[in-house]
TORROGU-33505 format. One record per residue: x, y, z of N, C-alpha, C in turn. Coordinates in steps of 0.05 Angstrom, whole numbers, plus 5000, padded with zeros to 4 digits. Example, Ala and Ser with C-alpha at 12.3 -4.5 7.8 and 13.67 -1.06 7.14 Angstrom:
<sites>
526448865156524649105156526449345156 525749555142527349795143525850015157 
</sites>
This chain:
<sites>
476852434405479452344397480052444368 482352554363482952664337483252454315 482352534291482652354268485652304264 486352064258489151994253490651904278 489551964301490951894326491151584329 488851454325488751164329490751014311 490851114286492750984268495651024278 496251264286498951314297499451154321 497451124338497850964363498550684355 497050564337497450284330500150234318 501250444305503850404292506150424312 505650574334507850634352507550524380 505250424387504750354415506650164427 507749984412509449774423512349794415 513150034407515950064399517850004421 516950044447518749984469519449684471 517549504462518149224463520249154442 520149284419521949214397524649334400 524849554415527349694417527849764446 529749624459530049644487531449904496 532850034480534250274488533450504470 533450744483532650984468534551034445 537150954448539051014428538850824404 537250614407537050424384535550554361 536050474336534750584313531750544315 530150744309527350724309526250674282 524150504279523050444253521350674243 521050694218519150884207516350764208 514350934204511650834205511250634183 512450674160512150484138513350214144 515350204162516649954168515149794189 513449914204512149784226509149774222 508149544215505249524210503749474236 501149524234499449474258499649184266 499749004247499848714253502448644268 504648774260507248714273507148814302 506049044306505849164333504148984351 501748914342499948744357501148464362 502748374344503948114346505848094369 506948324378508848314400507548264427 504848284428503348204452502647914450 503147774472502547484472499547444466 498847244450496047204443494247194467 495147084489493347064513492747334525 494347534517493947804529492648004509 491747904486490448074467487448094475 486348334470483548384478481748384454 479248344459477148364439475148564449 475548824443473949034455470949004451 470148864430467348834424465848674445 467248514461465948354481465648494508 466848734509466748884534464249054535 463149104559460749274561461449564557 459449714549459750004546458550144570 460050334581459050494603457750754593 456750914611455451164603456951404615 458951504601460451734610458551964612 458352094636456252294640456852574630 459252624620459952894611459652914581 457953104572457653144543459953324534 460453304508462453474496461753774500 463653924510463254204516464854374496 463454484476464754624454466554854465 465555004485467055224495469655124509 469454904523471854794536473854694515 472854564494474654464474476054694459 474554914455475855144442477955264460 477455264486479455364505481955194505 481454924504483754744504485354774478 483954804455485254854430487055094431 486055304443487555554445490055524462 489755374484492055324501494155164487 493354944475495254774461496654914439 495255094425496555244404498755424414 498555514439500555684451502755534465 502255274471504255124487506555034470 508955054482511354944470511354644475 513054504460513254224464514154154492 515854324503516854284531514454304551 512654494546510354524564508454294561 508154194537506453954534507553714548 510153664544511353434557511153464587 511553694598511353744627508753664639 506553704624503853634634503653334639 505153174625504952884627506652764649 507952934665509852834685508952914713 508952714731508252764759510652694777 511452874794513752834812512952824841 514452684857513952664886515052914900 513653014920514453264933517053234948 517952984953520552944966522852954946 522152974920524252964899524053204881 522353394886522053624868521553874885 522354104874521854364887519854524871 518654724883516854894867518255024843 520755094847522255214825522555024801 522854764808523054564786520354514773 518254534788515554514776515254724755 516154964761515955184742517855134718 520355064724522355044702521554824683 520454604693519754374676516854364668 515254564677512454584670510954324678 511554224701510353964709507353994714 505853784706503053794708501953714735 503553564750502553464775504753394794 504153404820505853294841504253104858 505552934873504252754892505952734917 504652654938506252574962505952274965 508252144963508351854966507851784995 507851525001507251425028509151525049 511551605042513451705062514351985057 512752135042513452415036511752605051 512952815060511353025074512553295067 511053515073512053785066514753835079 516553945063519254025073520653805087 520253555077521653325088520653215114 518353315123517253225149514653085144 514652815146512152665141510152705163 510852825186508952885207508453185209 508753325187508353615186505453685193 505053915206502454005213500854085188 498254105190496554165166497254435154 498154625170498954885158501254865140 503054675145505454645127504554515101 502654335102501554215077500354435060 498854605072497554825057499555025046 501555085062503655275053505055165028 505754905029507154795006505354774981 502754724986500854724963500854994950 500855204965501055474954503555514937 505855414948508355454934508355304907 507355064906507254914881505355054861 503055144871501155274854502355534843 503555694860504655954851506755904829 508455704833510555644814509355564787 507255404788506055294763504755514746 503555714759502155914744503856164738 506356154746508156384741508856394711 508056614699508556644670510656854664 512356904683514357104679516357034658 516456774651518356684630516856674603 514356764602512856764577511256504573 511256324592509856074589506856104593 505455884588502455884590501555894619 502955744637502255754665499855594672 499955334668497755154674497955064703 495855084719495955014748496654724752 498254674771499054394779496854274796 496454014795494653874813496353684831 495553674856496953514876495353274883 496453034879495152784885496152664911 494352544926495152424952493652164957 494951984971493651724977491851745002 489651874999487651895020485851655018 486851425026485451165020483651075042 483951175066482051125088481851375105 480951585092481151845104483551985094 483952235102486352395094488752295110 489452045105491051885124494051955124 494952145108497752235110498152455130 495952575140496152815155495452765185 497252855202496852825231494252965239 492552815254490052925264487652875247 488052765223485752705206484152465216 481652455208479952225214480851985198 481251755211482051515198479751315197 478551275174476351095171477350805169 475650615174476450335170477450295141 479450115138480350045112478049905097 478349885070476149785054475349505061 477149335070476349065077474249065098 474349255117472249285137469749405126 470049615109467749745098466049555080 467449365067465949165052464148995069 465048935093463448775112460948925121 460949195119458649355127456249325107 456849265082454749245061452949485061 454049715061452549965063453550175043 452550175018453550364998453150655006 450850715019450350995027452451095047 453450925064455551005083458051075068 458550945045460951005030460951295020 458651395013458451665003459151865025 458051815049458651995072461551985079 462851755078465651735084467251895063 466551865038467952005017467652305019 465252395026464752685030466452795052 466552655074468252745097471152745089 472052545075474852535066475552765048 473752825029474253045011474553315026 472853355046473053605061475753625075 476653405087479253415102481553455083 481353345058483453395039483553685031 481153805027481054085019482254275040 482054195065483054355087486054405083 487554205074490454235071491354305042 489454345024490054464998490554274975 490054014978490453834956487753814940 488053724915485653714897484953434888 486553234894486252974881487052754900 485452544902486152314917486152064900 488151894905488351644891486451434904 483951494902481851324914479251374898 477451174899477450924915478950704900 480050524916481150274905478750084900 478450004875476149844868477049564858 479249474868480249204862478248994872 478448764861476748534869478648304877 479748304900481848104908480747824907 482147644894481447364892483147184909 485347294919487247134936488247324957 487347274982488047465004490947435014 492547265001495347275007496647534997 495147664979496047914968496248134990 498548274990499048465011497248715010 495748744988493848974986490948884988 490448644997487748544998485948725015 487048845036485349015053484549275040 485749335017484849575002482449514985 481649254984479249184968476849144986 474549214976472049184992471248894994 471648734973470548464972471748314949 471448044951472147874929469747844909 467547964916465047954900464948214883 465148194857465048434840462448584842 460248454848457648594850457648774875 458748684897458948854921460749094916 463049044904464849264898463449464880 462149364859460849544840458749714854 457349604874455249754888456349984904 458949974911460150184927461350414910 462250344886463950524871462650784865 460250784853459051024845458451214869 457651094891457051254915459651394925 461851244925464251364936465351584917 465151544891466151744873464451994874 461851964876460152204878460652344905 461352194926461952324951464452484949 466452394933468952544930468552784911 467352724888467252924866464753084864 462652994877459953114873458652984849 456253074844454752964821456053054795 456352874776457652954751455953164736 457353374726455953584711454653794728 455053784755453753974773455354234776 457454264760459154504762461954424768 463654624770466554564775466854414801 468354204800468654024823469754174848 471754344843472954484866471354714876 469154784862467354994872465854894896 465454634899464154524922466254394940 465354254961467154124980468153854970 469353864946470053624932472953614922 473753374914476453334902476153144879 478253124863478352924841478752644852 477452454840477752174848479452024828 480551794836482051624818481551334826 480251184808479850904813482450754806 482950534822485450394817485050104827 486649914816488649954795487749794771 487449934749486449814724488649654711 488449394710486149224715487248954725 485648834744486248574755488648564773 489248784787491348774807490648574829 488148524834487248334855486948054844 487748004820487447734808490047604801 492347704812494947594804495447324816 497147174803497746894810498946884838 497746714855498546674883498546934899 496947124891496747374906499247534907 500847524887503347674886502847954877 503748144894503448424887505148494862 504048644844505348724819505848474802 504248264806504648014792503047994766 502347754759501047694734498347554738 496247674727493647554728493347354704 493447104710493446894689490546794687 488946954674486046894672485046954644 482746864638481546904611480547194609 480147284584479047554580476247574592 474747364592472047374604472247414634 474147274647474547314676475547604681 477247694665478347964667476048164666 474248124648471948304644469948284666 469048034672466747994690467448024719 469947974727470648004755471948274760 474048334745475648574751474748824736 473448784713472549014698469849124707 468348964720465549044726465349294743 466949334764466749584779467349834763 468849814741469550044726467150164711 465149994706462650104694461450314712 461250244738460050434757461850684760 464450644759466350874761465951064738 465850954714465551134690462751264690 460751114698458051224700457951464719 459551444740459651664761461551884753 462851864730464552074720467252094733 468451874742471051884754472952024735 474552204745476152374728478952254721 479952074738482451944732482351654738 483951494724484251204729487151154731 487950994751490750924754491250644742 493050634723493850374711495450214731 495149954729496349774749499249714743 500749654764503449544762503349264749 501149124753501048844747500748784717 500848524711500648434683498048274680 497248244655495248054648496347864627 496547614635497747404618500447484607 502047594624504847654617505247934605 503148094601503548354589502848574610 504848744616504348954635502149144626 500249194644497949354637498749644630 500749754643501550024638502550064609 503249854596504149874568502249724549 499749684557497949524541495849694526 496249744500494449914485491649804483 491449534483488749414481487049474505 488249464529486749514553486349814559 488549974556488350254563486750414542 487250364517485950524496483450384485 483850144474481550014460479249944479 479849854504477749784522476850014539 478750134555477950334575477050594562 478550694543477850954531475750934509 476150744491474350734468471850574473 472050334482469750164486468050254510 469450284533467950354557467350654560 468750814544468051094541469251274563 471251194577472551354597473551614585 472951844596473652104585475352274603 476752154623478552304639481452244630 483352224648486052154640487051914657 488951774645490151534658492851614669 493351544694495851594707497051324715 499651304714500951044722501251034752 502050804761502850774789505850844792 506850824816509550914823511750784806 512750934787514850834769514050574755 511450524752510550274739511450254710 511850484697512650484669515350334667 517050344687519650214686519549914684 517149794690516949504689515849414662 515049594645514049524618516349414601 515849214585517949094569519249304551 521949304552523449494536523849764549 522849804573522850064586524650054611 525350294621526550334647525050554660 525750614685524550844699525151104684 527351114669528251354656526951404629 526051184616524951214589522951004583 520551084573518550884566516451004547 517251034521515251144502512950954498 513350694503511250504499508850564516 509250654541506950704559505150924548 506251154541504551374531503351294504 504751154488503651074462501450864465 501450724488499350524494496850664504 497050914512494651054522495051184549 497351144562497851284587497951584582 496851744600496852034597498752174616 499252054639501052184659502751974672 505452024671507351844684507551924714 507051734731507751774759510651704762 512351904761515251854761516451994785 515851904809516452044834519252144836 521151964833523952034835525452014809 524051944788525251924761524052134742 522752324753521252514736523052674717 525452744726527152904709528052734685 528752484690529652304668527352244649 524952184660522752124642521952374626 522152604639521552854624523452894601 526052854606528052904585527752704562 527352444569527152244548524552284532 522352354546519852394532520052634514 521452844522521853074505523352994480 525452834483526952754459525152574441 523552404453521852224437519552384423 518652594436516652754423517852914399 520252994402521653144381522252974357 523052714362523852554339521552384328 519252404340516952264329516451994341 518151904359517651644373514951654387 514451874399511751924409510452124390 508452034375507252204354506052454366 506152674351505052934360502052904367 500652734352497752704358497352574385 498952384392498652244418499452434440 501552584437502352784457500152984462 499053094440496953294443494453164456 493852914449491552774460491852744490 494152674500494652644528494352914542 495453124531495153394542492253474543 490753424522487953484522486453344545 487053094548485652934569486253064597 488753134601489453254627488153534631 488153694610486953964611483953944616 482653744603479753724608479153674637 480653494650480253434678480753684695 482853824689483454074704481254274701 480154294677477954484672475354394685 474754134684472354044698472654094728 475054074738475454134766475154424773 475354604753475354884758477954984768 480154844762482754904773483755174764 483155244739484155504729482955744743 480555704754479155924767479355904798 480455684808480255634837482155814853 484255914841486156084856488055924873 489556064889491455924907490055734925 491255514932489855324950488955454976 490455634987489655755013487355945010 486656024986484456204982481756064976 481855804974479455654966477755584990 475155534985473455455008474555215022 474255215049475155005067478155015074 479755135057482655145062483255275088 484955155104485855265130483755245152 481455125146479455085167480154835183 482254855199483454615211481654475231 479554605240477654475258476154255244 476054255218474654045203476353795201 478953815206480753585205480353425230 479253185227478553025251476253145267 474353265253472153385267470353175281 468753265300467053085315465052945296 464053095276462252975257463552755241 465952815231467352615215468052365232 468852415257469552185274467052025280 464752155282462252005287461551825263 462051915239461651745215463551515216 466051565223468051355225467351145246 466351245269465551055290463150885282 461351005268459050855257460150635238 462050715221463150525202464550285216 465850345239467150135254464949935264 462850045276460649875286459549695264 459049815241457749665219459649465206 462249505210464249325197464849075213 464249075239464948855256463348605249 464648385248463248125242463547935265 461247855276461247665298461447375286 463647245292464146975281463146755300 463446805326462746605346461746745371 459746635384458746745409457646525427 459446355436458746125452457446205478 455046095484453746155509452846435511 452646575489451846865489453447025509 456146985508457847135525457747435519 457147495494456647775485453647825482 452748065488454248305497455048285527 457248415533458248435560456748645576 456648605602455448815619457449035624 456849285620458749495625459449535654 457849415672458449435700460149215711 461249045692462748815700465748885705 467248685715470048705719471348585693 472448765676473448685650476448705648 477748495640480548495634481048525604 482748715597483448755569486348685564 486748495546489448385541490048395511 492548305505493348285477495048525468 496748475449498648685441497448895423 494948855415493649055397491649225411 491349195438489049335451489349635453 491749735457492150015461494150135441 493550105416495450175395493850275370 493650535368492050655345493350595319 496050595318497450535292496850245284 496850065303496349785297493549745286 491549875299488849845290488249995264 490050165255489650325231490950195207 492950035210494149895188495950065171 496649965147498350105128497150355117 498750505102497750765091496650945113 498050945136497251115158499651285166 499751535159501951725163504451655148 505151395148507351295132506351085113 508051015094507250815074506450555087 508150445105507650185117505850215142 505550465152503950495177505450405202 508150395200509750305222511750525231 512850485254514950665264513950945271 511350965277510251225282510651305311 511751535317512251615345509651655360 509851645386507551705403506551985398 504052025402502852295400502052385373 502252205353501652285325498752225318 497052155338494252095332492452265351 492752525351491052685369488152645363 486552615385483752575382482852295376 484752115371483951835364483351675390 481951455387481151285409482050995403 483850895420484550605416482250435425 482450175419480349985427480149985458 482549985471482549995500481150245510 481750475499480450725508477450695506 476450585484473550555481472350375502 473750155507472749965528472750095555 475050235561475250365587472950565591 472350715571470250915573467450785576 467050565561464450425563464050305591 466150185601465850055628465550265650 467050485647466850695668464050815668 462850845644460150955642458150765654 458750505654456850315666457450245695 459450375707460050325735461750085740 462949975719464549735722467549805725 469249605721472049635725473449505701 475249655688476849545666479749575672 481249355666484149345672485549265646 487749415640489349345616491849195625 492148955613494548795619495148645593 497248725579497848615553498148315554 499448205575499847915575497547765590 495547915599493147785611493547705640 495747795652496147725681494447925697 493347825719491648005736492047925765 491248105782491348045811488548105822 488047995845485448035857483247855846 480847955845478547785837478847705808 477847465802477847365775476047545758 476947625734475347795717472747655709 470647815704468147705694468547615664 470247755650470847685622473447815614 474747705595477247815584476847875554 477648105545477648175517480548175508 481248005489483947985479484148085451 485648305447485848435421488648365409 488548245385490948135373490648155342 492748065328492548045299495048135284 494648205259496848285242497948555250 500448595244501648865247501548995220 501749265219501349415193503349335171 502349355147503949305123502649445100 504149465078502949585053504349445029 502749425008503649324983505049054986 507249014971508548754970509648664997 510048855015511148765041509048615057 506548625048504448465061503848205047 505148145025504747885012505547655031 503947455032504547215049504246965033 505546755042505546495028503146325036 502446345062500146185072498446365090 495946275095494046445109494346405139 496746475149497346445178498446705189 497846745215499046965229501946905233 503647115231506547075235507146955262 509146785264509746645289510146845313 511447065307512047255329509547395339 507247355326504747485335502847295349 503847055356502146845368501946855399 503447035412503447035441500647065453 498947235442496247255454494646995454 495346805436493946545436494346405463 496846405473497346275498495946425521 495746685519494246845539491346755539 490146725516487346635514486946355526 488746175519488545905529488745895559 490646055570490946055599488446175613 487446395603485046515615482646325613 482346195590480046015587480345785607 482845685611483245465630482645555659 482945815664482345925690479345985694 477745925673474845965675473946255669 475746405656475046675649473846675620 471446765615470446785588472246965571 472846875547474847015530473447115505 473647375500472647505476475047575459 475347455435477547515417476747735398 478447945396478048155376480448145357 479948075333482048015313482348255294 484748375295485448595277486948475252 485948525229487248415205486348555180 488048525159487348625133486048415115 485448185126484347965110483447745129 481747565119481247325135483747145135 484347035158486546845161485546585174 487146375173486546125187486746175217 484446155231484246225259483145995276 483345755267482045535282482945515311 485545545315486545525343485345745360 485145985349484146215364481146195368 479746085349476846045352476345835374 478045625375477745425397478345545424 480245735425481045845451479346075461 477246145446475546375453472646285457 471246435472468346395474466846565454 467946795448466846965426469147065409 468547095384470647175365469547385346 470947615345470047845329472147925309 471447925283473248035263472848335262 474948485271474748775272476248905250 477648755233479048855209481149075218 481149295204482949525211481249765215 480249815240478150005244478950295242 481550365244482350645242482450785268 481951045267482351215291480151195312 477951075305475651085324475150805335 477050725352476850455364474550435383 473350655392471050645409468650505396 468650485370466450345356466350055363 468649935371468649655378467149615404 467749785424466349765450463349825447 462649985428459750045424458149795420 459349595407457849345401458349125421 460749125433461348905452459748925478 458849165485457649205511454649275508 453149185528450349275531450449575536 448449715527448350005532447450055561 448650265573447550345599444650425597 443250435619440450505618439950755602 438050735584437350965567439050995542 441150825539442850845516441750685492 443050725469442250585445443750325443 442350105438443649845436444649815407 447149735404448249675378448749375375 447549265355447948975350450048945327 451048695324452748635301451048615276 451848765256450548765230452348685207 454948685212456848625190456848335182 457548285158457848005148460247995129 461347755126463847725111463547805082 465447975073465548035044467747875030 469147715046471047515036470447255050 470747025037470446765050472646725071 471946585092473846535114475046255110 477646215111478845955105478745755127 478445505119478445275139481245175144 483145235126485945165130487645405122 490245385126492045605118492745595088 491545405074491945375045490045565031 491145745015489445945002487445824983 488045594973486245464954484645234967 484745224994483345015009480445075014 479144915031476344935036475645185052 473045255050471945495064470745415090 471245565111470045515138467445675140 467645935135465246105135464946245108 462646225095462346325068462046625067 462246735044461547015039458747065049 458447285065455847345076455347245104 457147085114456846975141457247205162 455647195183455947385205453647365224 454147345249452047305269451047565280 448647555291447647775308447147665336 446347835354445847745381443447555383 441647585364439247425364439747135354 442047095342442646835330444446675348 444346415346446146245361449046275351 450946255370453646315363455546085367 454645835367456345615372457845535348 460545495351462245385330463445135341 463044895328464144645338467244675340 468444515357471344515359472544455332 474544615324475644595297478344455297 479044315276481744195274483844405274 486044345287488244535290490644475273 490244315253492244265233491944475211 494044635206493844855187493544755158 494244515153493844405126496044485107 498144615117500344695100502944645115 505144615100507744605113508544885122 509944905144510845165154512845285134 512345535127514045675107515145925119 517346015108518546265117516846505108 516846715124515446955115516747075091 515147185073516247305049518147535056 520547535043522447745048524147705073 523947475086525547415110527647205102 530147255107532347075098533746935121 533547065145534846945169533247045192 532346865209530646945232530946755255 530946855279531146695303533646515302 535746615290538346475290538746275269 536746245251537146045230536246165203 537546065181536746165155533946055147 532546215131529846125122530245905101 527945785094528045565074529445655049 531145485038532645535014534945725017 535445825042537646005047539745855064 542145955064544345835080545846055094 546945985118548746155132551546055128 553346225118556046135112558146335123 560546225129562846385136564946335114 566146545104568046525083570246725086 572546665074574746855074574647035049 572447025035572147185011573347054986 574446814990575646674968574746384968 576646194972575945914969575045774995 575645895018574945765044572045845051 570245655048567345705053566345485070 565045555092563845355110560945425115 559145235110556345275116555845205145 554445385159553945345188551145215191 551144965200548644825204548144765233 550344745249550044705278551944885293 551344945317553145105334553444955361 555844995374558045175366559545065342 560845255328562545185305564945375305 567245255297569745415294570645385265 571045605251571645595222573945795216 574745795190576945965181579445915197 580045665200582445585215582545705243 580345705256580145795283579646095287 579546245265579246535267576346625273 574346455269571546535274570246315290 569046395312567446215329564546295328 562746105323559846155321558446015343 556946155359555446045381552546155380 550846045397548146145399547946355421 545946535419545346725439542346785438 541346915458538446955460537647225447 535347215433534047455423531047395421 529447515437526547475439525947195450 527146985438526846715447529546605454 529646385468532146255474533546165449 536146235447537846175424536546285398 535446515400534146645377536046805360 538646775364540646925347543246765347 545046855329547746725328549846945333 551946855348554047045356556546965341 557947155330560347115314562647265327 564647115336567147235347569247205326 570047425314571947425292574647535302 576747385296579447475302580847545276 582147775275583347875251585547695240 586847785219588847625206588147565177 586047685168585147645141582247695138 581147705114578347755110576547535123 574347625134572347445144569647555136 567947375125565347465115563247275126 561247395139558847255148556647315128 555547105115553647155094551346965095 549047075085546646915081546346885050 546146645040546046605012543346465005 542646484979540146364970540146334940 538346184929538046184900537346474891 538146554868537746824859534846914860 534447154872531747264875531647534860 529247594850528847844835527748054855 529348254860528648464879528048734865 527648734840527148984826524549114835 522548944841519949054850520449194877 521849064895522249184922523949444920 525849444902527549684899526049914888 523849864875522250084864520950254885 520550144909519350294931521550394950 520950394976522850484996523950255012 523950015001524849785016527849795023 528549675045531249675055532049385060 534649335057535849095068536249155098 534949005115535149055144536348815158 537848875179539148665195538948745224 538148555241537948595270540648505282 542248705292544948645300545448755328 547048605343548048705369551048705368 552248935374555148955375556148865403 557648655403558548535428561448625435 563048675415565848775419566548935395 567349185399567849375377569949275358 569649335332571549245312574149395314 576249265305578949405304579449505276 577849425256578149515228575449585218 575349705194572849785181571149535176 568449585179566549365174564749445151 564049255134562349305111559849125112 557649245103555149095100554449095070 554048855059553748835030551448665021 550748704996548748544982550048464956 550248194951551748104928554548204929 555548304907558348394906558648694914 556548824920556749104928556449134958 557949334969557849364998558049655006 557149715030557149985041558549975068 560150175074561750175099559950245123 560450095144559250155170561250295188 563650355177565750475193566650275214 567050365237567650185260565150145277 562950165264560350115277559750315299 560550565295560250765315557250815321 555450755301552650805305551350595323 552750385329551650165346552550195375 550650175393551250185421551949905431 554349865441555149595450553049465469 552449215463550649065481547749105475 547049275456544249335450543549245422 541149135418540249055392539449295376 540249305351539649525333538949415305 536849525294536149445266537349655247 539149555231540549735212539349685184 539149885169537949865142539450015121 539449915097540650055074538550035051 537950265039536050265017536950084994 535149924983535849764960536649934937 535550174934536250344912539250414914 540250424938543150484941544850264928 544150014934545549794922545249794891 542949874882542549894853544350094841 544650324854546350534843549250444844 549950274863552750174865553349964844 551249864831551649664810550749384817 549349344839548449074846546348974826 546348724820544448604802541948534818 540048714820537648674837535748484824 536148404799534448204787535347924793 537647894806538647624812540447634837 539047664860540447694885540947414897 543447334899544047064910545347084937 546147324946547247364972546047614985 543747584998542347815008543647945032 545647825044546947945067549847855068 551648045070554547995074555648195093 556648115116557948295135560848205136 562748395130565548315127567348515141 569748405149571848575162574448425160 576648575162579348455163580448445191 578948565210579948585237578348415257 578748485282577248345304574448465305 572448295311569748385314568048165327 566448235346564448045357561748175355 559948035341557148135339555247905338 552647965343550547765342548547845321 547447645308545547695286542947535292 540647685291538147555297536347525272 536547715254534647725232535747875208 535247775184535847915159533347905143 532448135133529948145118529748395101 527848385083527148635069525148775087 525449035090523649175108523549475101 522249615118522049905114523250055138 522649965162523550105186526350015194 527950205203530650145214531350365233 532550285255533450485275535850635266 537550495251539950625240539950575209 539850795194539850775165542650865155 543950695140546550745130546350915105 547851135104547751305080549151175057 548051215033549351105009551651285001 553951174995556151334986555551484961 556451734959555951894936557451784912 
</sites>
């Protein structure tokens, strides 16, 4: 670190807190003392670096590399330097713009794919990688031409690419308690990434989740920091190779990135992007511990968290990013932010945030705000808001990583080893590793009467809505951000749990029948396997209030109860990203298996459920819980099965009958405002004329607006699961769901939509509008809706933000209005990602 840099940092690191707008007058260094800057951080969020442990960064200073970096920086213009600090999403940037703005990096977000196709073939990924690389090294304009690096969320395999091997999510891998397996998984993942031309993965996630209500809990290996720490070094070495063994890209490797620094898994009530209200000792001993192993293994990048520690956003925290991570712990790579996380730092927006870079951030992940952040950062570098020493320091950190990778010598992505070797994508060897990981991750919770293992020659019924669904068993971060809405045929070579069972039973001479609802004809089955659980989610969309399965996912429980009453032994296979309250399901089953999110190799489940045919290898249950299992749906309630619990076939599997009281009041799902025909808790359904005539609808049928609107019940999924509105023209009519003001800025930062499940019953005679708060978007005369059919319509929250909606205080999450005749039915209003009809935002 250059002499004088730390002093400059301390003087400027928190200017964003003191001055909310770029246009505001900036203080001189003489006016802003170190004490004043530090004082702007709440005392509870100040760090004491001397109490933090020191890691052993494995890379020694390389004089030749430093001289090369010095020479490059001496030639770089300020525009080229600023460009290195900016990362853009491939859906929002072109190769030509990478060249024009000298951008240092691109990424593909959860819903981005080459040329706008998130299901693009591997050849298209590689072709675009070449285009970005070629643009970045083009020096025809006299520039330096520093190669771009492409980052991807390969968090359970190269999971954005069709045909890749999908390994179990980390929650399952933690149950395997096998650090050596982590290295083999990482090595296979690195090879598949290299096939399509990327150099960098935002993995491994080394969070230590303390509250599984958090929607990203499944990205964590365990709530035990020691177990997480034991995995980290192995995984990083699997991705990057041994530190100091030569250029990373010269071998079958990629750059790694541990995330999210720090305490993203320790936020209050498990809220994603929330606040970890804990002591510095807890921050260090629980959440900081895995970073020692990461730094010892030479991880080249660290991703700063969206979240806060005691009210202070980590992305703008100089004490954590610089004093602790870089100086005390000795991290020598570069720090990248999360998706527009800089915009949440006090005094910042997505378009401008000098505080983040001055706090120690080296690269802004500015997926769709990259141009604005580039321009504001350039202005701030020119006027001294971002000191020249700090700018150069960030550039040096990025260049060191690129040089350790061997990026300058690697050539075009398509010319590198492994590139275009598409047979390695989802290869038999990689799938075998994934199948082994599935077997080792399974946890046997109950085995009454030793119903397991099953005989492969038996008559087996397979039921449940998760039995034959690769997307369901793979979870979020699978081809799309949420892992939902994926068309058939996008998992070539994958094996659903049903496929695996069918193959095992056929090999044993038995009979397997698939029936989602568990109905069967003929002879009574010897046993039934019921596969059920959570549906895919990612990030905040997976946050829950209580540890319960959503009501709409409970149908398999009745199937299990009916089969058990008929004398059929029931084996429950639970798909989930976390332990949930399962007492009812445990009571309704003879055997219960926590299968987590196994990925593309569902055959690994059958490997353990069934006895091996003659001459085959017997697989026993070896997995054990890496998170405690709850006794109630209260996240702070008692534990039913402790960390480390898990049965084998040699052990008794009896679980006494469990109480079926969840221990919590029923609550609405997070982000759901109207469901099954009724508003969620704290919300109201109202009819208004847009002025003074307002009627709250509490019972149906109801007639309001002087007879112009009739409200009745109608069916959707369940009896009376929706409300029908017959509107007669003659003035404005507004159907709205209202609530106490809610802050949706977090949701608007991603790809969330306001979604509504609507059936058009009679076409409108006038234009119809769908609104949020005071802003609205035209649906025309609802031409996109097919009369009599249910349709989920969605509008991006970013659209409402651009129209001027106050997303920090949303009191009316849904307003459908018209001046004419219209009859429609409404079943659900929620924040979501998937929609059958997406309304375009007006220009």
